[in-house]
ROTIMAR-853675 format. One record per residue (C-alpha): residue in one letter; residue number from 1; x, y, z. Coordinates in Angstrom, 2 decimals, decimal comma. Last residue first. Layout:
NODE code pos    east   north      up
NODE    A NUM       X       Y       Z
...
//
This chain:
NODE code pos    east   north      up
NODE    H 253   -7,75   70,86  -37,36
NODE    N 252   -7,38   74,63  -37,09
NODE    I 251   -8,70   75,97  -33,81
NODE    T 250  -11,17   78,83  -34,17
NODE    L 249  -12,06   81,12  -31,30
NODE    I 248  -14,35   84,13  -31,40
NODE    G 247  -16,10   83,09  -34,59
NODE    S 246  -19,14   80,89  -34,47
NODE    L 245  -18,42   79,18  -31,20
NODE    R 244  -19,08   82,23  -29,09
NODE    R 243  -22,28   83,14  -30,88
NODE    S 242  -23,62   79,62  -30,45
NODE    Q 241  -22,64   79,49  -26,83
NODE    R 240  -24,51   82,68  -26,04
NODE    R 239  -27,64   81,48  -27,94
NODE    E 238  -27,41   78,14  -26,20
NODE    R 237  -27,23   79,73  -22,78
NODE    G 236  -30,23   81,81  -23,50
NODE    A 235  -32,25   78,90  -24,77
NODE    S 234  -31,18   76,75  -21,81
NODE    T 233  -32,59   79,36  -19,40
NODE    T 232  -30,60   80,31  -16,23
NODE    P 231  -28,09   82,40  -18,13
NODE    P 230  -30,62   85,22  -18,88
NODE    E 229  -28,58   87,69  -20,99
NODE    R 228  -27,61   90,87  -19,20
NODE    N 227  -27,02   94,19  -20,79
NODE    L 226  -30,25   95,78  -19,58
NODE    T 225  -29,63   94,49  -16,09
NODE    E 224  -26,53   96,68  -15,84
NODE    R 223  -23,60   94,69  -14,41
NODE    N 222  -23,09   95,57  -10,78
NODE    P 221  -21,59   92,24   -9,77
NODE    P 220  -20,26   89,92  -12,47
NODE    E 219  -22,57   87,10  -13,56
NODE    W 218  -21,62   83,44  -13,60
NODE    D 217  -23,98   81,33  -15,74
NODE    C 216  -21,57   81,27  -18,69
NODE    I 215  -18,66   80,12  -16,39
NODE    A 214  -20,88   77,39  -14,85
NODE    S 213  -22,11   76,27  -18,27
NODE    S 212  -18,53   75,99  -19,49
NODE    I 211  -17,36   74,10  -16,50
NODE    A 210  -20,31   71,68  -16,72
NODE    R 209  -19,83   71,09  -20,42
NODE    L 208  -16,11   70,45  -19,87
NODE    V 207  -16,93   67,82  -17,17
NODE    T 206  -19,57   65,97  -19,27
NODE    K 205  -17,32   66,06  -22,40
NODE    V 204  -14,31   64,67  -20,51
NODE    E 203  -16,54   61,98  -19,00
NODE    D 202  -17,49   60,77  -22,43
NODE    L 201  -13,85   61,12  -23,55
NODE    D 200  -12,59   58,60  -20,92
NODE    E 199  -11,37   58,49  -17,26
NODE    A 198  -12,17   62,04  -16,17
NODE    E 197  -11,41   63,61  -12,79
NODE    I 196  -11,70   67,14  -11,78
NODE    R 195  -11,00   69,21   -8,70
NODE    R 194   -7,20   69,52   -8,91
NODE    S 193   -7,46   71,09  -12,36
NODE    L 192   -9,70   73,75  -11,08
NODE    E 191   -7,16   74,78   -8,50
NODE    T 190   -4,51   75,28  -11,16
NODE    L 189   -6,90   76,89  -13,59
NODE    F 188   -7,98   79,45  -10,96
NODE    P 187   -4,33   80,28   -9,89
NODE    A 186   -3,15   80,59  -13,46
NODE    W 185   -5,86   82,98  -14,70
NODE    D 184   -4,16   86,22  -13,97
NODE    N 183   -0,76   84,77  -15,09
NODE    V 182   -2,15   83,99  -18,56
NODE    A 181   -4,18   87,22  -18,64
NODE    T 180   -1,25   89,57  -18,09
NODE    P 179   -0,41   90,77  -21,58
NODE    S 178   -4,18   90,66  -22,52
NODE    A 177   -6,73   88,58  -24,41
NODE    L 176   -4,26   87,28  -26,93
NODE    A 175   -2,21   85,34  -24,32
NODE    L 174   -5,41   84,22  -22,75
NODE    T 173   -6,76   82,65  -25,92
NODE    G 172   -3,45   81,09  -26,89
NODE    T 171   -2,87   79,53  -23,51
NODE    L 170   -6,50   78,27  -23,16
NODE    A 169   -6,54   76,79  -26,66
NODE    I 168   -3,14   75,16  -26,44
NODE    Q 167   -3,99   73,58  -23,03
NODE    L 166   -7,38   72,31  -24,37
NODE    Q 165   -5,70   70,83  -27,43
NODE    A 164   -3,08   69,03  -25,39
NODE    Q 163   -5,56   67,62  -22,82
NODE    A 162   -8,11   66,57  -25,54
NODE    N 161   -5,23   64,87  -27,36
NODE    Q 160   -4,34   62,90  -24,17
NODE    V 159   -8,00   62,01  -23,57
NODE    S 158   -8,17   60,48  -26,97
NODE    R 157  -10,14   60,79  -30,21
NODE    I 156  -10,21   64,59  -30,97
NODE    N 155  -11,53   65,41  -34,45
NODE    E 154  -14,26   62,88  -33,69
NODE    T 153  -17,10   65,41  -34,40
NODE    E 152  -18,22   64,96  -30,82
NODE    I 151  -14,71   65,36  -29,46
NODE    R 150  -14,22   68,47  -31,54
NODE    R 149  -17,41   70,01  -30,21
NODE    V 148  -16,46   69,22  -26,62
NODE    I 147  -13,01   70,83  -27,27
NODE    D 146  -14,76   73,90  -28,65
NODE    D 145  -17,02   74,37  -25,62
NODE    F 144  -14,02   74,28  -23,19
NODE    C 143  -12,09   76,84  -25,20
NODE    V 142  -15,22   79,02  -25,60
NODE    A 141  -15,66   79,12  -21,88
NODE    V 140  -12,25   80,77  -21,64
NODE    L 139  -13,41   83,48  -24,01
NODE    R 138  -16,52   84,23  -22,01
NODE    S 137  -14,34   84,40  -18,86
NODE    E 136  -12,06   86,90  -20,59
NODE    S 135  -14,92   89,28  -21,22
NODE    D 134  -16,23   89,28  -17,62
NODE    L 133  -12,82   88,99  -15,96
NODE    N 132  -11,34   92,04  -17,60
NODE    D 131   -9,74   93,67  -14,54
NODE    S 130   -8,16   90,35  -13,82
NODE    K 129   -7,05   88,57  -10,68
NODE    V 128   -8,82   85,31  -11,22
NODE    L 127   -8,95   83,41   -7,95
NODE    V 126  -11,81   85,22   -6,16
NODE    P 125  -14,06   86,06   -9,13
NODE    L 124  -13,91   82,55  -10,47
NODE    Q 123  -14,06   80,92   -6,98
NODE    S 122  -17,76   81,04   -6,39
NODE    K 121  -19,08   80,23   -9,89
NODE    V 120  -16,46   77,47  -10,47
NODE    W 119  -17,13   75,88   -6,99
NODE    A 118  -20,86   75,77   -7,63
NODE    S 117  -20,31   74,00  -10,91
NODE    L 116  -17,87   71,56   -9,22
NODE    T 115  -20,43   70,81   -6,43
NODE    P 114  -23,10   69,85   -9,07
NODE    I 113  -20,46   67,91  -11,11
NODE    P 112  -19,00   65,85   -8,19
NODE    L 111  -15,69   67,18   -6,92
NODE    P 110  -12,11   65,93   -7,33
NODE    I 109   -9,54   66,57   -4,59
NODE    P 108   -6,22   66,08   -6,39
NODE    I 107   -3,06   65,96   -4,27
NODE    A 106   -0,39   68,41   -5,49
NODE    E 105    2,71   66,56   -6,46
NODE    A 104    6,01   67,25   -4,77
NODE    G 103    9,13   68,19   -6,75
NODE    N 102    8,59   68,54  -10,51
NODE    I 101    6,42   65,56  -11,53
NODE    F 100    6,59   64,38  -15,12
NODE    T  99    4,12   64,16  -18,06
NODE    K  98    5,20   63,19  -21,53
NODE    V  97    3,40   63,96  -24,80
NODE    F  96    4,62   63,09  -28,28
NODE    I  95    2,79   64,73  -31,31
NODE    V  94    3,18   63,38  -34,82
NODE    P  93    2,93   65,49  -38,02
NODE    K  92    2,87   63,54  -41,30
NODE    G  91    5,46   63,66  -44,12
NODE    E  90    6,84   60,22  -43,33
NODE    I  89    7,27   61,22  -39,71
NODE    V  88    7,20   64,95  -38,85
NODE    I  87    7,81   66,04  -35,15
NODE    G  86    5,98   67,79  -32,40
NODE    A  85    7,16   67,65  -28,78
NODE    V  84    4,95   68,27  -25,82
NODE    I  83    6,31   68,16  -22,28
NODE    T  82    3,70   68,12  -19,50
NODE    Y  81    4,35   69,44  -15,99
NODE    R  80    2,93   68,06  -12,78
NODE    G  79    3,56   70,09   -9,66
NODE    Q  78    6,25   72,28   -8,04
NODE    V  77    7,28   75,77   -9,15
NODE    P  76   11,08   76,13   -8,65
NODE    S  75   11,61   75,29  -12,31
NODE    A  74   14,15   73,48  -14,49
NODE    F  73   14,02   72,32  -18,06
NODE    Y  72   16,27   71,23  -20,81
NODE    L  71   15,02   70,16  -24,29
NODE    R  70   16,54   67,86  -26,84
NODE    S  69   15,98   67,21  -30,53
NODE    R  68   16,07   70,85  -31,55
NODE    G  67   19,62   70,33  -33,11
NODE    T  66   20,81   73,58  -31,43
NODE    D  65   19,62   72,54  -28,04
NODE    V  64   16,32   73,75  -26,69
NODE    H  63   16,45   75,60  -23,42
NODE    H  62   14,01   76,00  -20,59
NODE    I  61   13,83   77,81  -17,26
NODE    A  60   10,41   78,12  -15,67
NODE    N  59    9,53   81,14  -13,53
NODE    H  58    7,17   82,64  -16,23
NODE    H  57    5,22   79,35  -16,38
NODE    L  56    5,41   77,67  -19,71
NODE    V  55    2,11   76,87  -21,53
NODE    V  54   -1,03   77,10  -19,51
NODE    G  53   -2,73   74,07  -17,88
NODE    S  52   -2,30   75,26  -14,24
NODE    P  51    0,46   72,55  -13,72
NODE    E  50    2,73   73,99  -16,39
NODE    V  49    2,70   72,96  -20,11
NODE    I  48    6,11   73,05  -21,81
NODE    H  47    6,20   73,13  -25,62
NODE    W  46    8,80   71,92  -28,12
NODE    D  45    8,90   71,76  -31,88
NODE    A  44   11,10   68,84  -32,87
NODE    E  43   14,29   68,02  -34,86
NODE    Q  42   15,15   64,38  -34,68
NODE    H  41   17,40   62,30  -32,52
NODE    P  40   16,41   58,67  -32,28
NODE    V  39   15,06   59,46  -29,72
NODE    V  38   13,20   62,67  -29,04
NODE    A  37   14,82   64,10  -25,95
NODE    F  36   13,98   65,53  -22,52
NODE    S  35   16,61   66,76  -20,01
NODE    A  34   15,93   67,84  -16,43
NODE    L  33   17,80   70,47  -14,39
NODE    T  32   17,14   71,02  -10,68
NODE    G  31   14,76   73,56   -9,22
NODE    S  30   12,25   71,02   -7,97
NODE    V  29   13,71   67,57   -7,46
NODE    I  28   12,75   65,40  -10,41
NODE    Q  27   10,06   62,94  -11,39
NODE    D  26    9,17   60,80  -14,44
NODE    P  25   12,56   61,57  -16,06
NODE    G  24   12,98   61,89  -19,85
NODE    T  23   12,38   60,22  -23,18
NODE    L  22   10,13   61,01  -26,12
NODE    E  21   10,36   58,06  -28,48
NODE    Q  20   10,56   57,31  -32,17
NODE    S  19   10,41   53,71  -33,37
NODE    A  18    7,25   54,28  -35,48
NODE    I  17    5,53   55,87  -32,57
NODE    N  16    6,59   55,20  -28,95
NODE    V  15    5,30   57,33  -26,08
NODE    S  14    6,70   57,69  -22,61
NODE    S  13    5,74   57,58  -18,98
NODE    L  12    2,22   58,78  -19,25
NODE    L  11    0,26   59,65  -16,18
NODE    F  10   -2,73   62,03  -16,54
NODE    F   9   -2,68   65,11  -14,34
NODE    L   8   -3,77   67,78  -16,74
NODE    F   7   -6,40   65,25  -18,04
NODE    L   6   -8,66   67,06  -15,63
NODE    T   5   -7,60   64,42  -13,26
NODE    Y   4   -7,19   61,16  -15,16
NODE    P   3   -8,64   58,21  -13,26
NODE    R   2   -6,43   56,04  -11,06
NODE    M   1   -5,95   52,57  -12,44
//
């Protein structure tokens, strides 16, 4: 079986829980209409995750029917998309996840960890078109750190859940950072997702730690030396991560 690629590219045809199922196509022609439904029909909360890992590309077209049991989708942007539907079964929330290919699929080119870290540091200022890259990059690193922590405390127990929670965290954090941050970061997150593979949660933790460390180690040009924290020391990095995890981003369990 091919490994998951940043868990943004994992393959899941459908999910069955207590006779409920999220149905829909595995691949469509880009720009054509696709329909996804919870069967038997039940009201659901819907989210669409685009190939870059953020929720709903601005060019995507989507519509939820009046019963909220079906979602319609079309987009000219090619790649793997993830449909997330949340329902309630016997008083408990249940999440269904389905990934499908819109048009042609981008071919992943995964990198080993040392090369991946170097790629993050070099491409972060190139691919992220933001005037607030320094502050936003720290917030993005929080998202990766928090998923690692939740895996270690067993609040996240599957690659699929890690994928969904990471996407929610990235999208929510960037949306709050600025009105343009989601689009500013999309090229970087898209290319990053093509360069990572993880088969299980241990590999997920290793990859996310490497990405977070690389982001924390990156320094913007012309920053005043007095304001810098030494990223090359483990103590300095731990202090920065501790402060970030203490209150900047909190995800309710």
